[in-house]
N, C-alpha and C positions, 0 to 999 in steps of 0.2 A: 593523689593524682596518678593516672595510669601511665606507666612507662614501659616500653617494650623490653622484654627480658633478654632477647638476643637480636643481633643484627640481622636484617632481612637480606638474604643473598640476592645478587643481581638477577639470577635466573628466576627466582620466585617473584621479585619485583616486576621484572619484564613480562612474566607470564600474566600477571594481574593486569598490566597495562596494555596487553596485546588486544587485537581486534577479534579474537576468536569468538568471544561471547556476544559481540554486538550484532544487532539484527541486520539482515539484508534488506535491500529495498524490495518492495512488492513487485511481482511480475505484472507487466501491463500488456494488454493486447488491444488491437484496433477493433472497435465495434463494427460488425459486418454491415450494419445498416447506415450509420452516419460517419464512421471512421474516426470517432473520438477515442482517445486512449482510456481504457477502463480496466479494472481488476477482473480477472476471469471469474465466471460463474456469478456475475452480479448484473442487475438491471442497469442499463446505460442511463446515466443521469441526464444526458443531453437529449436523447430521443425517446426513452422509455421502453425500448425493445429488449427482450430477452429470448434467446433461442428462436429467433425469427418471428416472434409474436409480440404485438404491442401489449405490454403489461400495465403501463402507467400512461395515462393521457397527459400530455405536456401542454402548458398554457400557450407556448409559442405556436404550436400546431393549431390550437383552437382559434387563435387570432388570425392565422392564415386562411382558415376555412371560412370565416365570416366575411 
């Protein structure tokens, strides 16, 4: 059975438990078209716009047009 050879110091233990290595939350921006929060440089999932152009046709907009 594996047993530690030496006591782990408080500094080493606390360094391991610290939040230094944990990931940050992604940055979110407001979509300029519909003002939904989205990740930068991605197509908006709510309206389908990217860089001021419609890239993906959304079903909700199709229903409104009919």
